Steps between C-alpha positions, in 0.01 A plus 500: 500500500497703181514874538445795273653839547255764616555864575359664808549861596592588857604830652878558497525485880325161505736366235799631695378316811445187291855519365649555845309208653582275207869585539482431872353156423750431223249491217384717215206739528294296249547185707406676824196665340380160376551350848316783673212489255467123533487528879256790502273376223481133592186321385205571728340157473632385838267255673469642851249236610740218411791677673296552816387138495863387476596723792212363707620147424855582609372669814289195582799271465708717732250504786584237752801380306861497613536867400196626692638810674216515754553137602876553528450809721245316717736204544783733594285680758384168647861379522600817686209457741601139569852617581361770727648786299 
């Protein structure tokens, strides 16, 4: 990705914190600032409806399958009852 240098002005205490954190992470302050800005200002065109539909699909596949926690707990309780415990 091509980049162009830009200048932003931050208060001295904020820049000091940026430098300290960048040093702690083993990177330069410019690199950390770019990373933080990218994370904070990510594109807002996220498709929540599609994400929720995908989660519903995953949830539907899990119900009744081999990883169904409720079924596993029920089977365990039934096994204990059969053993008289």
